[in-house]
N, C-alpha and C positions, 0 to 999 in steps of 0.2 A: 537366447540372450546375446546381445551384441558383445563384441570384444572389448567394449570400453571399460567395463568393470574389471575383467580379468587382466587387461593390459595395465590398468592402474595398479592392481594388486601386486603384479609381478615386477613393476618398474623399480629400479634401484633408486635409493634416496640420492638426491643431488645436492646435499648440503644447503647452503644459503643462496644458491644460484637464483632462485626465483625472487629473491629480494634485491637483486642487483639490477643495474640499469640495462644490462644486456639480456635480461630474462624475457621480456615481452616477445621479441622475434622468435625465440626458441619455443615459447609456449604457444604462440599463434601457429607456428609451423606444425607442431604436434597435433593441435586441435583441428586444424583445417584438413589434415591428412585423414581424419576420421569422418569427414562429412559424408552423409548418406542421403540419397535422394528418395529412398523408400519411405512410405507412410503406413504400411501395413504392419501391425503388431503380430508377433507370434503368440500362441496361446500362453506361453510362460510369461512373456513380456506383458500381456494383458493382466495376468494375475499379479505380477510385481507392481504394475501401475495402480491396480485396485487397492492393494495394501498400502502403498505410499500415499495415495490420494486420500484414503480413508483416515489416515493419521492426521493429515493436514485439515481435513474436514472437521474432525473432532476438536482441534484447537480453535478453528474459526467459530464453531458452535459455542465453545466455552466463552468466547469474547462477548456474546450477546444473550446467552440463554438465561442469565440471571437478571437481566435488565428489568423485565416486567415483574419479577418476583421480589424485588427489593422492598416494596411496601409491606409485604407479608413476612419476609425474612427478618426484617429489622426488629419488630416487636417479639418475634419468637425467640431470638437470640439475645435480646436485650441491647441491641445496637441502636443508639439514638441517631438523630439526623446527622450530627457531626461525624459519627463513626460509620455511617452506612456506606459512604463512598469507598471504604476500605474493602468491602465485599468485591468490588471491581478492581481497585488499585492494587490490592494484595496479589492479584494474578498478573496484572499488567506490568508491575514494577520488575519482577525477576525475568519475565518473558522478554521485555525490551532491553534489559540491562545486560543479560548474559548471552545474547545471541552470538556475538562475535567470538566470545571466549569459547563457548561450546562448539561453534563451528570449527574453530582451530583445533580444539581437543579431538574432535571427530576426525580431522585430517591425520592426527598423530596416533591416536589410539585405535582407529578403525571406525569408519562411518556406520557400518552395520551394528557394531558393538555399542557405539554411543547412542545410536537411534533406539536400539532395543532397551538400553538402560533408561533413556529418557521416557520411552513409552511405558515401561514398568513403573517408574516413579509417578508419571501422570495418572496411571490407572489406580495405584494405591492411594495417591493423594485425593482422587475423586471420591473414593470410599470414605476417607477421613472427613472430607468436607460434607459428604452426605449424612454421615452418622454423628458428626460433632455435636455434643450436647450443650456446648456453650460457645460464645463468640471466639474465644481464644483458639479452641480446637478447629473451628470452622475456618478461621483466617489462616491458621497454620496449614490446613489442607489446601487452601487457595494458593498460598505462597509456594507450596511444594508442587502444585499443579503448574504454576508459572515456571518453576525451575525445569520440570520435565518437558514442558512445551519449548523452552529455550534450547533444549538439547535435541528434541526430535524434529523441530521445524527446519533448521538449517541442514542437518544431516539428511533428513528426508528429501529435501530439494536437491542436495548434492548427489544423493543416490539416483534421483531421476535424471539429472544431467549427465551422470557417468554411466547410467544403464542404457541411455538412448543416445545414439550418435548424433553429433551436431548436424543440423539440417532439418528437413520437414518433419522427421519422426520426433526429434526432440521438441520442436515447436508444437507439434500436436499433443505430446505428453504434457508439456507445460500449460497449454491452453485448457486441457481437461482439468489439470490440477487447479489452475486459477479460477475456472468456472465453479468447481466444487467448493473452493474456499469462499467465494462470494455467496454461493448458495448456502453454505454453512452458517455464515453470519446472518443471512435473512431468515433461514429456517429456525435459527436459535431464537430470534425475536418472537416468531409465531408459536413455535413449540414450547417455549418457556411459559407463555401465557396459558396454553392448553394444559400442560403438566401441572402447573401451579394451581389451577382451578380444579383439577380433577384428583390428582394424587398428592399434591402438596409440593412446596419448593424443593424439598430434599430429593424428589424424584429427578430433578434436572441434573443434579450432581451424580445420582445413581445411573442415569442414562449414559453419562460420559464414562463411568466405570465399566459398565457392560460393554460399551463400544471398544474401550481400551483392551479388555480381555479378549474380545473376538479378533482384533488386529494382532494382539500379542500371540495368539495361538497360531496364526497363519504366517506371520512375518519370518520367524527363524527358518522355516523350510524353504522360503522363496528367495530371500535376499542373500546375495553373495557379498563378501567383504570388499570394501573399497578404501584405498589409502590415499592420503595426500602426502606432502613432503614431511618426512619425520625428522624434525630438528628440535633443538632445545626450545622450550616454551618461553616466550617473551613475557616474563612476569611483570616488569614495570608497565609495559604497554597494556597488558591484560587488566591490571589494577586501575590504570588511568581511564581506559575506555569504559570499563564496567562502572566505575564511579561516576564518570561523566554522563553516561546514558541513564544511570539511576537518578542522578540529580535532575536531569531534564524531564524524564518521564514522571518522576514524583511531582516536580513543580507544575507541569502542565496538567496532570491528572487532578491535583488538588485545586489548581486555579479554576478548573471547569466547574467546581462546586463552590469555592470560597472566594474567587477573584484573585487578581494579581497583586493586591496591596498587602497581603499578609507577609510578615517578615520571613517566615520559613519558606514560603513560595519563592520570594526574591532571592534568598540565600541559596536555595537549592538550584535555581536556574543559573545564577552567576557561577556557583561552584561547578555545575555541570559543564558550562561553556569553558571555564578555565581548565578543567581536567581534560576536556577534549583537545584543547590547545596544547596541553602538556603531552597528550597522547601523540599528536602529530610530530612534536619535537622528538619524543622518544623513538618513534618509528623511523625518523630520518637518520638517527644515529645507531640504531640497533643493527647488528650483523644478521640477526634472525628475527625480523619483525613479525608481529602478529598480523599486520596488514601492510604489505609492502607499498610504499608510496607510488611506485611505478604503476601499480594497478589503478590508483585513483587518477593518475595522469592519462590513462587511456580514455579517449572521448566516449566510447560506448559504455564504459563502467561509470564514469562521472555523470554524464548527462542521462544515462539510462536510470540510475538510481535517483537523480533529481526528479525525473519524470514520475517515477514510482511514488516518491514522497508527495508530489503535487497531486497526482490523480487520487491516491488513497485518502489523503487528508481532506481534500475538497469534497470528495463524495461522502465521507462520513459526516462532514460538517453540514452539507446540504440536506442529508437525511434527517439530521437532528433539527435543523431549522424547519423543515417541512412537517416534522412531528409536532413541533410547537404550533405551527400554523393550523394544522388539521384539528388538533385536540383543544388548544387554548382559544383559538379564534372562531373556528367553525363548529366546535363541539362534536366532532366526529368521535365515535366510540373507539375503544382500544381494539375491539375485534375488527372493525372496518379498517382501522389504520394498519393492523396486521395483514389484512388481505391486500391492501395497497402495496405493502412491502413484499408480499408474495408475488404480485405481478412484476415488481422490480426484480425479484430473484429469477423469475422465468426469463425476463429480458436479458439478465446477466448471462444466463446459460447460452442464450442465442448469440450474444456477443462473443463469448468464449469460443463457440463453435465456428464463428465467422473469422476470427482472428488468424488462424493458420492459413486459410485461403487467401486472405488479404496479404499476409506476409509472403506467401509464395509468389504472388503477382507483383507486389510493390517493394518487397524487402521489409525486414522488421523495423528498421529505423523510420522509414516513411509511414509504415503502419502505426508506429508509436505516435508520431506527430499527428496523424489523422485521428487517432483515438482521443488525444488530449484536446485538439481543436474542436472535434465533434462533441465531446463532453461539454466543452465550454459553451458552444452555440445552443445546445439543447438545454443546458442549465439556465442560460439566459432567458429561455421561454418562460421560466418560473417567475420572472419579474412581473408577469402579467396577472398574478394572483390578486384577488380582490378581498375586501373585508367581509363579503357575504357569500362569495362563490369562488370556486377554483379547484374543486375536488378532481374533476376530470382532467384539468390541466396538470395537476400534480401527478395523477396516474400515468398519463401519456408522457409528459415531459420527463418525469423521474425515471420511468421505465426505459425510454430511449437513451437518456443520458447514461443510465447504468449499463446498457448494451455497449456503448462506446467506451465507457469506463473499463469494461472487461477487455475490450480490444487493446486498450492502453496497458492494463495490468499484464496480460499475456505477453505483449510486445516488449515491455520493459524488462520482464524476467528473462526473455530470450536475449535481448540486446545487451543487458548488463553481464551476461555470463558467456557471451560468444567470444571465440578466439582465444580462450584460456585453456591451458593444459589441465588434465584431470587433477593433478596435485593442488591446483589453485581453486578448484570448484568449491571447496568448503568455505574458503574466504569469500569468494564471489557470491555464493548463495547466502552467506551470513549477511553480507551487505544488502542484498535484495530483501531479505526478510526484516532486517533492521529498518530499512527505509519504510517498509509497510507498517511495522509496529509503531515506529515514531510518528508516522503519518496519522495513524489511528488516534494517537494521543495528542497530536498537534492541532488538527483541524478544528475540532469542536470547541476547545477553550478559546482559541484565538477569534474565531468568527462569532462565537457566543458572546464574548466580551465586547466585541465591536457592535453586535446587534443590540445587546442590553444597554450599552452606553449611549448609543444613538437614540434608542427608545426613551431613555431617561431624559435626554436633552429635549426631545420633542414634547414630552409631557410637561417639562418645565416651561416650555413655550406656549402652553395652553392647548395642545392637541389632545384629543380624547385618548383614553388608555388603549382602546383597540386599534385606533389609527396609528398611535405611537408604536405599538408592538409590531404592526404590519410594516411600518416604516423601517424599524430596526431589522426585521427579517429580510426586507428587500435590500437593505444596505449589505447585509451579510451575503446574500445571493450575488449581489453585484461584485463584491470583493472576491468571491469564489470564482466568478467568471474571469475577472482580470488576472488572477493567478494562473488559471489554466491557459488562457490565451498567451500570456507571457512565456510560460514554460514550453507550451506547444510550439510557439514561434522559434524559441531558442533551439529546441530539438530539431525542428525542420531546417534551420540554417546551419547547424553544426553537424548533424548526422544524416539529414535527408538526402544528401547528394549521392550516397552509396545505395545503388539500387539492387544489384544482383544478390538475391537471398543467400545463395550458396557460398558466395565469396565475401559476404559482409564481414564475418568475423575476422578473416585474414586481412581484409583491407583495413579494418579498424586497428588491428594489431600492428600492421606495417606503418600506419599513419601515426601511431603514437611513438 
């Protein structure tokens, strides 16, 4: 095991220094002194990575495993169409809302301790969801799953970044983790259909419970404690950011099914934005902030997380649009659609494996820009889909775009956590995971609303229903491409000048 974890555990608390303007140079200096050029894991490091990646894989699986089971789950539990969305939203709401809070609690209470508590809660909640005899118990289990995931995801990523020294080894570890998370989302869609058809929808939740038990048996023996800066918890900031993220995730998740015109959707979104503005104001005045604003002023943190938000939101959105295209326009079966997404998952693994090599040659910032721009170009190829054919274009285009998407995912995780001291890794990884979770909630409702709205306009103009639907999907894909190109160009201009992979984090820290 590298000395990162033990160094962090034994480091004395430094009060509120990390929240001050002078903190970044100190943090960068500490982090850069640990840079390691080795890429070979020891046997113990391999086991640690397996345990941590398995936990992240389970959470990614949970995001998609119920999607194809909803038509069966609803009648079984007495959930009507209006309530069916809560099978997904009940999990997404606490996951997206409590990430920053639990990431900070992990810094103070111990990341290993918080990780194990989150994993235990996730496992028990999976059993509750699997055995719930009515909608209330099932939804309670889903909500508790989300709380557990909100604790184990940021602390799990922080344990990765503090267990593997900054440099090629950490990049490799994060690339493996990112690939498995992408694979988990894809496997969830395929496995959910197989389990629902053979063993019933409850087996999807049972699978998560079994996986949680296996990880929980191994984790206590392998993980060592890691601490962040132990200061007083910023309660006003915690309440503001949790409420703000809750409002935004609720508003976007509900809008995906009901549209943006419902009063509760508009109120939730406005309240969420207002509370996030309050959060920024509170953090600027707090002597011990939940998220020090100097961290957001670091170019690698700010633009790295913006890139993560863009790549995740646009990939989930284009997958949704291609699902509509394949099933609604071409009449492709759910099984074939699942196989297509399986190809996408394999390409994602390849992209995740390629990312560390590119980062070593180009630097993570340039690799991040390449991933975003490459994802944009390959997504643009999907504009060539037609009303009667295009399956192979979707297979190839979506797979290649997903490979570049994973290059961006791995690179943004490394970029946004580089140059920071161990005590700040909980905050940094909470930001990384928050960008991912909000991105998953943001992309589909926004591009879906754009696509559906334009399709309706076309139908009112006399265009046939199929042509109008295709026109709406193409507009959504076009918007997807524009967002990726814009953010990719921004990252290239702001971060792409720093080439040396080993010195990147220190350079960015000095530059801020």
